[in-house]
GUPA-337861 format. One record per residue: x, z, y of N, C-alpha, C in turn; residue number from 1. Coordinates in nm, 2 decimals. Atoms other than C-alpha are relative to their C-alpha. Example, Ala and Ser with C-alpha at 12.3 -4.5 7.8 and 13.67 -1.06 7.14 Angstrom:
<atoms>
- nc1; nc3; nc2; cac1; cac3; cac2; cc1; cc3; cc2; seq
- 0.09; 0.00; -0.12; 1.23; 0.78; -0.45; 0.09; 0.00; 0.12; 1
- -0.09; 0.00; -0.11; 1.37; 0.71; -0.11; -0.08; 0.08; 0.11; 2
</atoms>
This chain:
<atoms>
- nc1; nc3; nc2; cac1; cac3; cac2; cc1; cc3; cc2; seq
- -0.14; -0.03; -0.03; 8.95; 6.29; 16.83; 0.01; 0.15; -0.01; 1
- -0.02; -0.14; 0.01; 9.09; 6.63; 16.74; 0.08; 0.05; 0.12; 2
- -0.06; -0.06; -0.12; 9.24; 6.87; 16.99; 0.15; -0.04; 0.02; 3
- -0.14; 0.04; 0.00; 9.60; 6.77; 16.90; 0.02; -0.14; 0.06; 4
- -0.01; 0.14; -0.05; 9.54; 6.40; 16.97; -0.03; 0.00; 0.15; 5
- 0.04; 0.00; -0.14; 9.37; 6.48; 17.30; 0.12; 0.06; 0.08; 6
- -0.11; -0.06; -0.07; 9.66; 6.70; 17.41; 0.12; -0.09; 0.00; 7
- -0.11; 0.10; 0.01; 9.91; 6.43; 17.30; -0.02; -0.10; 0.11; 8
- 0.03; 0.10; -0.11; 9.73; 6.19; 17.54; 0.03; 0.06; 0.13; 9
- -0.03; -0.06; -0.13; 9.75; 6.43; 17.82; 0.15; 0.02; 0.03; 10
- -0.14; -0.01; -0.01; 10.12; 6.48; 17.76; 0.07; -0.12; 0.04; 11
- -0.06; 0.13; -0.03; 10.18; 6.11; 17.81; -0.06; -0.07; 0.12; 12
- 0.06; 0.06; -0.12; 9.99; 6.06; 18.13; 0.10; -0.04; 0.10; 13
- -0.09; 0.03; -0.11; 10.15; 5.89; 18.42; -0.02; 0.10; 0.11; 14
- 0.01; -0.10; -0.10; 10.22; 6.10; 18.73; -0.12; -0.02; 0.09; 15
- 0.12; 0.03; -0.08; 9.94; 5.92; 18.92; -0.13; 0.05; -0.07; 16
- 0.11; -0.05; 0.08; 9.69; 5.99; 18.64; -0.01; 0.15; 0.00; 17
- -0.01; -0.15; 0.00; 9.80; 6.35; 18.62; -0.05; 0.06; 0.13; 18
- 0.04; -0.05; -0.14; 9.76; 6.40; 19.00; -0.15; -0.02; 0.02; 19
- 0.14; 0.02; -0.02; 9.41; 6.25; 19.00; -0.08; 0.10; -0.09; 20
- 0.07; -0.09; 0.09; 9.30; 6.46; 18.70; 0.01; 0.15; 0.06; 21
- -0.01; -0.13; -0.06; 9.44; 6.78; 18.87; -0.10; 0.02; 0.11; 22
- 0.09; -0.01; -0.11; 9.24; 6.71; 19.18; -0.15; -0.01; -0.05; 23
- 0.14; 0.01; 0.05; 8.93; 6.62; 18.98; -0.04; 0.13; -0.06; 24
- 0.03; -0.13; 0.06; 8.95; 6.95; 18.80; -0.03; 0.11; 0.11; 25
- 0.03; -0.09; -0.11; 8.92; 7.12; 19.14; -0.14; -0.04; 0.06; 26
- 0.13; 0.04; -0.03; 8.57; 6.97; 19.15; -0.01; -0.09; 0.12; 27
- 0.01; 0.10; -0.11; 8.65; 6.70; 19.40; -0.05; -0.13; -0.06; 28
- 0.05; 0.13; 0.04; 8.47; 6.37; 19.38; 0.10; -0.11; 0.02; 29
- -0.09; 0.11; -0.01; 8.64; 6.03; 19.36; 0.03; -0.03; 0.15; 30
- -0.02; 0.03; -0.14; 8.58; 5.97; 19.73; 0.09; 0.11; 0.07; 31
- -0.08; -0.10; -0.06; 8.73; 6.31; 19.82; 0.15; -0.01; -0.04; 32
- -0.13; 0.02; 0.05; 9.03; 6.25; 19.60; 0.07; -0.12; 0.07; 33
- -0.05; 0.12; -0.07; 9.07; 5.90; 19.75; 0.04; 0.03; 0.14; 34
- -0.03; -0.03; -0.14; 9.06; 6.04; 20.10; 0.13; 0.08; 0.01; 35
- -0.12; -0.09; 0.00; 9.32; 6.31; 20.02; 0.13; -0.08; -0.03; 36
- -0.12; 0.07; 0.04; 9.56; 6.06; 19.85; 0.02; -0.13; 0.08; 37
- -0.01; 0.12; -0.08; 9.49; 5.77; 20.10; -0.02; -0.12; -0.08; 38
- 0.02; 0.11; 0.09; 9.36; 5.54; 19.83; -0.15; -0.04; 0.01; 39
- 0.14; 0.04; 0.01; 9.03; 5.36; 19.76; -0.06; 0.08; -0.12; 40
- 0.07; -0.07; 0.10; 8.77; 5.54; 19.55; 0.01; -0.08; -0.14; 41
- 0.00; 0.08; 0.12; 8.78; 5.25; 19.30; 0.13; 0.02; -0.07; 42
- -0.13; -0.03; 0.06; 9.15; 5.32; 19.24; 0.00; 0.13; -0.08; 43
- 0.02; -0.13; 0.07; 9.07; 5.68; 19.15; -0.08; -0.02; -0.12; 44
- 0.08; 0.02; 0.12; 8.80; 5.57; 18.92; 0.07; -0.08; -0.11; 45
- -0.08; 0.08; 0.10; 9.03; 5.32; 18.75; 0.10; 0.09; -0.07; 46
- -0.10; -0.09; 0.06; 9.29; 5.59; 18.69; -0.07; 0.10; -0.10; 47
- 0.08; -0.09; 0.09; 9.03; 5.82; 18.54; -0.05; -0.07; -0.12; 48
- 0.05; 0.08; 0.11; 8.88; 5.54; 18.33; 0.11; -0.04; -0.10; 49
- -0.12; 0.03; 0.09; 9.23; 5.46; 18.19; 0.02; 0.11; -0.09; 50
- -0.01; -0.11; 0.09; 9.25; 5.81; 18.06; -0.11; 0.01; -0.09; 51
- 0.12; 0.00; 0.09; 8.90; 5.80; 17.93; 0.01; -0.10; -0.11; 52
- -0.02; 0.10; 0.11; 8.99; 5.48; 17.74; 0.09; 0.05; -0.10; 53
- -0.09; -0.05; 0.10; 9.28; 5.65; 17.58; -0.06; 0.11; -0.09; 54
- 0.07; -0.10; 0.07; 9.04; 5.92; 17.47; -0.13; -0.05; -0.07; 55
- 0.12; 0.06; 0.06; 8.78; 5.69; 17.32; -0.12; 0.00; 0.09; 56
- 0.11; 0.01; -0.09; 8.57; 5.66; 17.63; -0.08; 0.13; 0.01; 57
- 0.06; -0.13; -0.01; 8.49; 6.03; 17.64; -0.06; 0.01; 0.14; 58
- 0.06; -0.02; -0.13; 8.26; 6.13; 17.93; 0.10; 0.07; 0.09; 59
- -0.10; -0.06; -0.10; 8.44; 6.23; 18.25; 0.00; 0.15; 0.00; 60
- 0.01; -0.15; 0.00; 8.32; 6.59; 18.24; 0.08; 0.06; -0.12; 61
- -0.07; -0.05; 0.12; 8.46; 6.63; 17.88; 0.15; -0.02; 0.02; 62
- -0.14; 0.03; -0.03; 8.79; 6.47; 17.99; 0.06; 0.11; 0.08; 63
- -0.04; -0.10; -0.09; 8.82; 6.72; 18.27; 0.01; 0.14; -0.06; 64
- 0.00; -0.13; 0.07; 8.73; 7.01; 18.05; 0.12; 0.01; -0.09; 65
- -0.11; 0.00; 0.09; 8.99; 6.92; 17.79; 0.13; 0.00; 0.08; 66
- -0.12; 0.00; -0.08; 9.25; 6.85; 18.06; 0.03; 0.14; 0.06; 67
- -0.02; -0.14; -0.06; 9.19; 7.19; 18.22; 0.05; 0.09; -0.11; 68
- -0.04; -0.09; 0.11; 9.23; 7.36; 17.88; 0.15; -0.04; -0.04; 69
- -0.14; 0.04; 0.03; 9.55; 7.15; 17.81; 0.10; 0.06; 0.11; 70
- -0.08; -0.04; -0.11; 9.69; 7.24; 18.16; 0.02; 0.15; -0.01; 71
- -0.02; -0.14; 0.01; 9.63; 7.61; 18.11; 0.09; 0.04; -0.12; 72
- -0.08; -0.04; 0.12; 9.79; 7.61; 17.77; 0.14; -0.06; 0.00; 73
- -0.13; 0.07; 0.01; 10.08; 7.36; 17.79; 0.07; -0.03; 0.13; 74
- -0.07; 0.05; -0.12; 10.15; 7.25; 18.14; 0.02; 0.11; 0.10; 75
- -0.02; -0.11; -0.08; 10.27; 7.58; 18.28; 0.15; 0.00; 0.04; 76
- -0.13; -0.01; -0.05; 10.58; 7.64; 18.49; 0.06; 0.13; -0.05; 77
- -0.07; -0.13; 0.05; 10.83; 7.89; 18.34; 0.05; 0.08; 0.11; 78
- -0.04; -0.08; -0.11; 10.86; 8.17; 18.58; 0.11; 0.11; -0.04; 79
- -0.09; -0.10; 0.04; 11.08; 8.40; 18.37; 0.14; -0.06; -0.01; 80
- -0.14; 0.06; -0.01; 11.45; 8.33; 18.46; 0.08; 0.04; -0.12; 81
- -0.08; -0.05; 0.12; 11.56; 8.52; 18.14; 0.00; -0.11; -0.10; 82
- 0.00; 0.11; 0.10; 11.46; 8.21; 17.94; 0.10; -0.10; 0.03; 83
- -0.09; 0.11; -0.04; 11.68; 7.98; 18.14; 0.15; 0.05; 0.02; 84
- -0.14; -0.05; -0.02; 12.01; 8.18; 18.11; 0.09; -0.10; -0.06; 85
- -0.11; 0.09; 0.04; 12.32; 7.97; 18.08; 0.09; 0.08; -0.10; 86
- -0.09; -0.06; 0.10; 12.50; 8.06; 17.76; 0.13; -0.07; 0.00; 87
- -0.13; 0.07; 0.00; 12.87; 7.99; 17.74; 0.01; -0.10; -0.12; 88
- -0.01; 0.10; 0.11; 12.95; 7.67; 17.54; 0.08; 0.05; -0.12; 89
- -0.07; -0.04; 0.13; 13.06; 7.72; 17.18; 0.11; -0.11; -0.01; 90
- -0.11; 0.09; 0.02; 13.41; 7.57; 17.14; 0.00; -0.05; -0.14; 91
- -0.01; 0.07; 0.13; 13.43; 7.32; 16.86; 0.14; 0.01; -0.05; 92
- -0.13; 0.00; 0.06; 13.72; 7.34; 16.62; 0.07; -0.13; 0.03; 93
- -0.07; 0.12; -0.03; 13.99; 7.09; 16.72; 0.09; -0.04; -0.12; 94
- -0.07; 0.05; 0.12; 14.09; 6.92; 16.39; 0.03; -0.14; 0.03; 95
- -0.03; 0.14; -0.03; 14.28; 6.60; 16.44; -0.07; -0.10; -0.10; 96
- 0.07; 0.10; 0.08; 14.10; 6.29; 16.32; 0.11; -0.09; -0.07; 97
- -0.10; 0.08; 0.06; 14.31; 6.11; 16.05; -0.02; -0.15; 0.04; 98
- 0.01; 0.14; -0.04; 14.39; 5.75; 16.15; -0.07; -0.09; -0.11; 99
- 0.06; 0.10; 0.09; 14.18; 5.47; 15.99; -0.12; 0.06; -0.07; 100
- 0.11; -0.06; 0.06; 13.90; 5.71; 15.89; -0.13; -0.01; 0.09; 101
- 0.13; 0.01; -0.07; 13.53; 5.70; 15.99; -0.02; 0.14; 0.07; 102
- 0.03; -0.12; -0.07; 13.41; 5.95; 16.25; -0.13; 0.05; -0.06; 103
- 0.12; -0.05; 0.06; 13.16; 6.17; 16.07; -0.04; 0.13; 0.07; 104
- 0.06; -0.12; -0.06; 12.94; 6.43; 16.24; -0.10; 0.06; -0.09; 105
- 0.09; -0.07; 0.10; 12.74; 6.69; 16.05; -0.14; -0.03; 0.03; 106
- 0.14; 0.01; -0.03; 12.42; 6.64; 16.24; -0.04; -0.14; 0.05; 107
- 0.04; 0.13; -0.04; 12.42; 6.27; 16.31; 0.05; -0.11; -0.09; 108
- -0.04; 0.12; 0.08; 12.50; 5.92; 16.18; 0.15; -0.01; -0.01; 109
- -0.14; 0.03; 0.02; 12.84; 5.80; 16.07; 0.04; -0.12; 0.09; 110
- -0.04; 0.11; -0.09; 13.02; 5.59; 16.33; 0.13; -0.05; -0.05; 111
- -0.12; 0.06; 0.05; 13.29; 5.35; 16.23; 0.05; -0.10; 0.11; 112
- -0.05; 0.09; -0.11; 13.51; 5.17; 16.49; 0.05; -0.13; -0.05; 113
- -0.05; 0.13; 0.05; 13.60; 4.88; 16.26; -0.11; -0.11; 0.01; 114
- 0.09; 0.12; 0.00; 13.44; 4.53; 16.27; -0.08; 0.00; -0.13; 115
- 0.09; 0.01; 0.12; 13.15; 4.45; 16.03; 0.07; -0.06; -0.12; 116
- -0.06; 0.07; 0.11; 13.37; 4.22; 15.82; 0.11; 0.09; -0.06; 117
- -0.10; -0.09; 0.05; 13.63; 4.50; 15.79; -0.06; 0.11; -0.08; 118
- 0.07; -0.11; 0.07; 13.37; 4.76; 15.67; -0.05; -0.05; -0.13; 119
- 0.05; 0.06; 0.13; 13.23; 4.53; 15.40; 0.08; -0.11; -0.04; 120
- -0.09; 0.11; 0.03; 13.51; 4.33; 15.25; -0.04; -0.08; -0.13; 121
- 0.05; 0.08; 0.11; 13.29; 4.14; 15.00; 0.06; -0.14; 0.01; 122
- -0.05; 0.14; 0.01; 13.45; 3.81; 14.89; 0.14; -0.01; 0.06; 123
- -0.14; 0.00; -0.05; 13.79; 3.90; 15.04; 0.10; 0.04; -0.11; 124
- -0.10; -0.04; 0.10; 14.11; 3.93; 14.84; 0.05; 0.14; 0.04; 125
- -0.05; -0.14; -0.03; 14.24; 4.29; 14.82; 0.13; -0.01; 0.09; 126
- -0.12; 0.00; -0.09; 14.49; 4.35; 15.10; 0.00; -0.10; 0.11; 127
- 0.01; 0.10; -0.11; 14.39; 4.06; 15.32; -0.13; 0.02; 0.08; 128
- 0.11; -0.01; -0.08; 14.16; 4.11; 15.61; 0.00; -0.10; 0.11; 129
- 0.00; 0.10; -0.11; 14.05; 3.86; 15.88; 0.08; 0.06; 0.12; 130
- -0.07; -0.05; -0.11; 14.19; 4.10; 16.14; 0.15; 0.00; -0.01; 131
- -0.15; 0.01; 0.02; 14.54; 4.07; 15.98; 0.05; -0.14; 0.04; 132
- -0.04; 0.13; -0.03; 14.55; 3.70; 16.05; 0.02; -0.02; 0.16; 133
- -0.02; 0.03; -0.15; 14.69; 3.58; 16.39; -0.08; -0.12; 0.03; 134
- 0.07; 0.12; -0.05; 14.56; 3.29; 16.59; 0.04; -0.12; -0.09; 135
- -0.05; 0.11; 0.09; 14.78; 3.05; 16.39; -0.06; 0.00; -0.14; 136
- 0.06; -0.01; 0.14; 14.65; 3.18; 16.06; -0.14; -0.03; 0.00; 137
- 0.14; 0.03; -0.01; 14.29; 3.16; 16.17; -0.02; -0.15; 0.01; 138
- 0.01; 0.14; -0.02; 14.34; 2.80; 16.29; 0.03; -0.08; -0.13; 139
- -0.03; 0.06; 0.13; 14.51; 2.71; 15.96; -0.11; 0.01; -0.10; 140
- 0.12; -0.02; 0.10; 14.22; 2.86; 15.76; -0.11; -0.09; 0.04; 141
- 0.11; 0.09; -0.04; 13.97; 2.66; 15.97; 0.04; -0.15; -0.04; 142
- -0.05; 0.13; 0.03; 14.18; 2.34; 15.92; -0.01; -0.03; -0.15; 143
- 0.01; 0.02; 0.14; 14.20; 2.39; 15.54; -0.15; -0.01; -0.04; 144
- 0.15; 0.01; 0.04; 13.82; 2.45; 15.52; -0.05; -0.14; 0.04; 145
- 0.05; 0.13; -0.04; 13.75; 2.13; 15.72; 0.05; -0.11; -0.09; 146
- -0.05; 0.10; 0.09; 13.98; 1.93; 15.49; -0.07; 0.01; -0.13; 147
- 0.07; -0.01; 0.13; 13.81; 2.07; 15.18; -0.14; -0.06; 0.01; 148
- 0.13; 0.06; -0.02; 13.47; 1.97; 15.32; 0.01; -0.15; 0.00; 149
- -0.01; 0.15; -0.01; 13.59; 1.62; 15.40; 0.03; -0.06; -0.14; 150
- -0.03; 0.04; 0.13; 13.73; 1.59; 15.05; -0.12; -0.01; -0.09; 151
- 0.13; -0.01; 0.08; 13.40; 1.69; 14.89; -0.09; -0.12; 0.05; 152
- 0.09; 0.11; -0.05; 13.22; 1.43; 15.12; 0.05; -0.13; -0.05; 153
- -0.06; 0.13; 0.04; 13.46; 1.15; 15.03; -0.02; -0.02; -0.15; 154
- 0.02; 0.00; 0.15; 13.44; 1.23; 14.65; -0.14; -0.03; -0.03; 155
- 0.15; 0.02; 0.03; 13.06; 1.24; 14.67; -0.03; -0.15; 0.03; 156
- 0.03; 0.14; -0.03; 13.05; 0.90; 14.84; 0.06; -0.10; -0.10; 157
- -0.07; 0.08; 0.10; 13.30; 0.75; 14.59; -0.08; 0.01; -0.13; 158
- 0.08; -0.01; 0.12; 13.09; 0.88; 14.30; -0.13; -0.07; 0.01; 159
- 0.12; 0.07; -0.02; 12.77; 0.74; 14.45; 0.03; -0.15; 0.00; 160
- -0.04; 0.14; 0.01; 12.95; 0.40; 14.50; 0.02; -0.04; -0.14; 161
- -0.02; 0.04; 0.14; 13.06; 0.40; 14.14; -0.12; -0.01; -0.08; 162
- 0.13; 0.01; 0.07; 12.71; 0.47; 14.02; -0.07; -0.12; 0.04; 163
- 0.07; 0.12; -0.05; 12.58; 0.19; 14.24; 0.06; -0.13; -0.06; 164
- -0.05; 0.13; 0.06; 12.82; -0.07; 14.09; -0.02; 0.00; -0.15; 165
- 0.03; 0.00; 0.14; 12.74; 0.04; 13.74; -0.14; -0.05; -0.03; 166
- 0.14; 0.04; 0.03; 12.37; -0.03; 13.77; -0.02; -0.14; 0.03; 167
</atoms>
């Protein structure tokens, strides 16, 4: 494992694993860490072993050496308040959104408030959208579809009957 992979593992540790490794870096044994945290030594060993497993079962001493290097390099508290200055927010231009248009942002995806069948009108006649139909229109459309399916079924049975009488 290279240094970057090792540091990535340390960045994703749970709080409990992080706490145990911090105490182990202070040259405390599992029993001493367990006594300080009020846990069983087996629990401490399991937490350290979980980190070792993520690092390819690296020896405990190596894990602690790498953890200490990572903590010194990356896991530091920022003490300089100048870095955390609150800058005033930049006012965005207020351009009114035209009705019926998609909301487009320069740095993100395009959002569209219309339904999926309105965005992709494949198979629909120009000018007619399902959202234009009222409840009665939708029920009429369903009824016409059901009648069409029944007609196809009756014609198919009539054709099969005619073939049966011919043979």
